[in-house]
MDTraj code that builds the backbone (N, CA, C; nanometers):
import mdtraj as md
import numpy as np

residues = "UNK UNK UNK UNK UNK UNK UNK UNK UNK UNK UNK UNK UNK UNK UNK UNK UNK UNK UNK UNK UNK UNK UNK UNK UNK UNK UNK UNK UNK UNK UNK UNK UNK UNK UNK UNK UNK UNK UNK UNK UNK UNK UNK UNK UNK UNK UNK UNK UNK UNK UNK UNK UNK UNK UNK UNK UNK UNK UNK UNK UNK UNK UNK UNK UNK UNK UNK UNK UNK UNK UNK UNK UNK UNK UNK UNK UNK UNK UNK UNK UNK UNK UNK UNK UNK UNK UNK".split()
xyz = np.array([
    [5.0568, -1.9538, 0.0380],
    [5.1353, -1.8388, 0.0560],
    [5.1697, -1.8208, 0.2045],
    [5.2804, -1.7648, 0.2296],
    [5.3171, -1.7340, 0.3736],
    [5.3611, -1.5887, 0.3830],
    [5.2968, -1.5240, 0.4836],
    [5.3429, -1.3913, 0.5127],
    [5.3810, -1.3760, 0.6553],
    [5.4714, -1.2882, 0.6858],
    [5.5172, -1.2654, 0.8215],
    [5.3935, -1.2054, 0.9045],
    [5.3907, -1.2456, 1.0315],
    [5.2871, -1.1913, 1.1107],
    [5.3003, -1.0412, 1.1378],
    [5.1951, -0.9747, 1.1640],
    [5.2043, -0.8284, 1.1936],
    [5.1294, -0.8082, 1.3275],
    [5.1632, -0.6987, 1.3992],
    [5.1025, -0.6571, 1.5185],
    [5.0141, -0.5452, 1.4817],
    [4.8865, -0.5568, 1.5235],
    [4.7878, -0.4554, 1.4863],
    [4.8072, -0.3398, 1.5875],
    [4.7449, -0.2229, 1.5415],
    [4.7528, -0.0985, 1.6221],
    [4.6899, -0.1099, 1.7587],
    [4.7681, -0.0932, 1.8550],
    [4.7106, -0.1068, 1.9928],
    [4.6059, -0.0047, 2.0288],
    [4.6114, 0.1209, 1.9805],
    [4.5135, 0.2135, 2.0015],
    [4.3757, 0.1820, 1.9355],
    [4.3780, 0.1283, 1.8179],
    [4.2633, 0.0734, 1.7510],
    [4.2031, -0.0524, 1.8251],
    [4.2865, -0.1344, 1.8595],
    [4.2401, -0.2541, 1.9385],
    [4.1730, -0.2111, 2.0708],
    [4.2410, -0.1119, 2.1371],
    [4.1758, -0.0569, 2.2564],
    [4.0452, 0.0095, 2.2251],
    [4.0273, 0.0787, 2.1189],
    [3.9056, 0.1393, 2.0869],
    [3.7994, 0.0410, 2.0514],
    [3.8341, -0.0678, 1.9868],
    [3.7299, -0.1697, 1.9543],
    [3.6860, -0.2458, 2.0865],
    [3.7859, -0.2685, 2.1777],
    [3.7435, -0.3295, 2.3013],
    [3.6531, -0.2433, 2.3759],
    [3.6909, -0.1116, 2.3924],
    [3.6100, -0.0145, 2.4614],
    [3.4698, -0.0054, 2.4044],
    [3.4543, -0.0029, 2.2735],
    [3.3289, 0.0028, 2.2087],
    [3.2413, -0.1245, 2.2410],
    [3.3030, -0.2389, 2.2402],
    [3.2263, -0.3597, 2.2755],
    [3.1735, -0.3478, 2.4153],
    [3.2619, -0.2984, 2.5022],
    [3.2289, -0.2916, 2.6474],
    [3.1074, -0.1876, 2.6576],
    [3.1217, -0.0711, 2.5906],
    [3.0150, 0.0325, 2.6038],
    [2.8833, -0.0227, 2.5505],
    [2.8834, -0.1086, 2.4461],
    [2.7582, -0.1694, 2.3878],
    [2.7218, -0.3007, 2.4640],
    [2.7910, -0.3316, 2.5683],
    [2.7656, -0.4388, 2.6550],
    [2.7656, -0.5721, 2.5786],
    [2.8721, -0.5844, 2.4959],
    [2.8956, -0.7083, 2.4199],
    [3.0073, -0.7921, 2.4750],
    [3.0011, -0.9142, 2.4695],
    [3.1119, -0.9966, 2.5210],
    [3.2350, -0.9615, 2.4264],
    [3.3570, -0.9693, 2.4777],
    [3.4726, -0.9495, 2.3964],
    [3.6004, -1.0039, 2.4614],
    [3.6880, -1.0238, 2.3760],
    [3.8230, -1.0710, 2.4173],
    [3.9188, -1.0384, 2.3079],
    [4.0470, -1.0220, 2.3345],
    [4.1477, -1.0092, 2.2379],
    [4.1929, -1.1464, 2.1867],
    [4.2029, -1.1436, 2.0526],
    [4.2384, -1.2740, 1.9873],
    [4.3579, -1.2514, 1.8887],
    [4.4235, -1.3610, 1.8679],
    [4.5202, -1.3631, 1.7578],
    [4.4648, -1.4454, 1.6391],
    [4.4893, -1.3905, 1.5188],
    [4.4342, -1.4672, 1.4029],
    [4.5496, -1.5391, 1.3280],
    [4.5391, -1.6531, 1.2999],
    [4.6401, -1.7245, 1.2183],
    [4.6160, -1.7257, 1.0724],
    [4.4893, -1.6781, 1.0389],
    [4.4511, -1.6758, 0.8952],
    [4.5118, -1.5447, 0.8305],
    [4.5290, -1.5529, 0.6997],
    [4.5635, -1.4338, 0.6239],
    [4.4451, -1.3512, 0.6042],
    [4.4598, -1.2253, 0.6155],
    [4.3527, -1.1294, 0.5980],
    [4.4081, -1.0032, 0.5253],
    [4.3125, -0.9310, 0.4557],
    [4.3737, -0.8008, 0.3911],
    [4.4280, -0.7141, 0.4959],
    [4.3748, -0.7215, 0.6257],
    [4.4253, -0.6235, 0.7275],
    [4.5685, -0.6564, 0.7548],
    [4.6175, -0.7761, 0.7261],
    [4.7589, -0.8150, 0.7388],
    [4.8472, -0.7260, 0.6547],
    [4.7950, -0.7121, 0.5281],
    [4.8726, -0.6285, 0.4321],
    [4.8593, -0.4814, 0.4596],
    [4.7447, -0.4317, 0.4973],
    [4.7185, -0.2972, 0.5255],
    [4.7957, -0.2539, 0.6533],
    [4.8256, -0.3397, 0.7515],
    [4.8892, -0.3023, 0.8702],
    [5.0348, -0.2693, 0.8429],
    [5.0852, -0.2909, 0.7301],
    [5.2191, -0.2581, 0.6979],
    [5.2291, -0.1140, 0.6613],
    [5.1173, -0.0438, 0.6218],
    [5.1179, 0.0781, 0.5798],
    [5.0337, 0.1851, 0.6534],
    [4.9372, 0.1330, 0.7335],
    [4.8407, 0.2154, 0.8114],
    [4.7984, 0.1487, 0.9385],
    [4.7510, 0.2231, 1.0434],
    [4.7000, 0.1602, 1.1580],
    [4.5848, 0.0727, 1.1308],
    [4.5915, -0.0461, 1.1838],
    [4.4970, -0.1514, 1.1436],
    [4.4599, -0.2419, 1.2646],
    [4.3372, -0.2913, 1.2652],
    [4.2906, -0.3821, 1.3766],
    [4.1741, -0.4552, 1.3143],
    [4.1247, -0.5680, 1.3744],
    [4.0100, -0.6411, 1.3248],
    [3.9065, -0.6602, 1.4256],
    [3.7797, -0.6714, 1.3866],
    [3.6658, -0.7039, 1.4668],
    [3.6264, -0.8345, 1.4291],
    [3.6313, -0.9315, 1.5259],
    [3.5809, -1.0678, 1.4980],
    [3.4415, -1.0801, 1.5584],
    [3.3575, -1.1521, 1.4931],
    [3.2172, -1.1804, 1.5443],
    [3.2157, -1.3364, 1.5494],
    [3.1373, -1.3908, 1.6431],
    [3.1316, -1.5310, 1.6615],
    [3.0573, -1.6066, 1.5505],
    [3.1155, -1.7158, 1.5025],
    [3.0441, -1.7987, 1.4133],
    [2.9871, -1.9221, 1.4842],
    [2.8780, -1.9730, 1.4417],
    [2.8118, -2.0887, 1.4994],
    [2.9083, -2.1994, 1.5053],
    [2.9250, -2.2534, 1.6286],
    [3.0046, -2.3684, 1.6500],
    [3.1577, -2.3453, 1.6384],
    [3.1895, -2.2028, 1.6322],
    [3.3390, -2.1740, 1.6293],
    [3.3950, -2.1991, 1.4872],
    [3.3124, -2.2435, 1.3872],
    [3.3694, -2.2836, 1.2657],
    [3.3969, -2.1549, 1.1852],
    [3.5126, -2.1462, 1.1269],
    [3.5560, -2.0280, 1.0571],
    [3.6441, -2.0725, 0.9274],
    [3.6413, -1.9893, 0.8357],
    [3.7126, -2.0047, 0.7128],
    [3.6858, -2.1492, 0.6564],
    [3.5574, -2.1821, 0.6462],
    [3.5103, -2.3079, 0.6029],
    [3.3663, -2.2873, 0.5405],
    [3.3369, -2.3705, 0.4365],
    [3.1958, -2.3570, 0.3792],
    [3.0842, -2.3740, 0.4872],
    [3.1123, -2.4465, 0.5962],
    [3.0042, -2.4556, 0.6991],
    [2.9964, -2.3417, 0.7853],
    [3.0837, -2.2485, 0.7700],
    [3.0746, -2.1276, 0.8579],
    [2.9389, -2.0522, 0.8450],
    [2.8864, -2.0133, 0.9602],
    [2.7644, -1.9373, 0.9661],
    [2.7709, -1.8421, 1.0795],
    [2.7412, -1.7170, 1.0593],
    [2.7331, -1.6170, 1.1578],
    [2.5941, -1.5660, 1.1674],
    [2.5253, -1.5641, 1.2761],
    [2.3924, -1.5107, 1.2880],
    [2.3869, -1.3636, 1.2667],
    [2.2679, -1.3205, 1.2052],
    [2.2586, -1.1753, 1.1723],
    [2.2806, -1.0832, 1.2946],
    [2.2376, -1.1220, 1.3980],
    [2.2611, -1.0379, 1.5317],
    [2.4041, -1.0159, 1.5503],
    [2.4859, -1.1217, 1.5364],
    [2.6259, -1.1026, 1.5636],
    [2.6966, -1.0094, 1.4544],
    [2.6426, -1.0237, 1.3312],
    [2.6923, -0.9351, 1.2261],
    [2.6501, -0.7907, 1.2615],
    [2.5331, -0.7744, 1.3063],
    [2.4896, -0.6303, 1.3380],
    [2.5642, -0.5788, 1.4584],
    [2.5948, -0.6573, 1.5507],
    [2.6745, -0.6157, 1.6664],
    [2.8174, -0.5769, 1.6243],
    [2.8787, -0.6532, 1.5366],
    [3.0099, -0.6216, 1.4875],
    [3.0136, -0.4913, 1.4054],
    [2.9031, -0.4748, 1.3258],
    [2.9018, -0.3457, 1.2549],
    [2.8652, -0.2272, 1.3405],
    [2.7989, -0.2387, 1.4521],
    [2.7733, -0.1317, 1.5449],
    [2.9074, -0.0975, 1.6197],
    [2.9852, -0.2062, 1.6493],
    [3.1214, -0.1731, 1.7130],
    [3.1987, -0.0898, 1.6158],
    [3.2008, -0.1346, 1.4910],
    [3.2803, -0.0657, 1.3824],
    [3.2333, 0.0796, 1.3638],
    [3.1028, 0.0992, 1.3573],
    [3.0452, 0.2407, 1.3477],
    [3.0882, 0.3247, 1.4658],
    [3.0769, 0.2706, 1.5884],
    [3.1144, 0.3542, 1.7009],
    [3.2591, 0.3842, 1.7031],
    [3.3408, 0.2955, 1.6680],
    [3.4849, 0.3196, 1.6677],
    [3.5150, 0.4293, 1.5616],
    [3.4578, 0.4239, 1.4436],
    [3.4797, 0.5254, 1.3390],
    [3.4280, 0.6615, 1.3829],
    [3.3039, 0.6622, 1.4424],
    [3.2438, 0.7906, 1.4829],
    [3.3325, 0.8562, 1.5836],
    [3.3770, 0.7844, 1.6847],
    [3.4606, 0.8276, 1.7963],
    [3.5900, 0.8800, 1.7433],
    [3.6465, 0.8097, 1.6518],
    [3.7808, 0.8461, 1.5938],
    [3.7685, 0.9727, 1.5106],
    [3.6557, 1.0018, 1.4509],
    [3.6411, 1.1197, 1.3682],
    [3.5900, 1.2439, 1.4539],
    [3.5541, 1.2141, 1.5701],
    [3.4953, 1.3263, 1.6518],
    [3.6068, 1.4102, 1.7155],
])
top = md.Topology()
chain = top.add_chain()
for i, resn in enumerate(residues, 1):
    res = top.add_residue(resn, chain, resSeq=i)
    for name in ("N", "CA", "C"):
        top.add_atom(name, md.element.get_by_symbol(name[0]), res)
traj = md.Trajectory(xyz[None], top)
């Protein structure tokens, strides 16, 4: 399948980046070439994505592995963004 690229919500991307900074996590803006549910949601609602590092940079592959600490860090970024947006 092929879908047209979408641009994610700049405000949400800024909030994610600011959250990572406040939590003292390394961060950088990235473009994803993979299809994600967020690509569909972005057509109808503000959307952005939080990426966490996978061991060896392997992604979308059966060999992909993400350490628990990276998953927790990503969840903490998400939680902080949601809490701040609801405040």
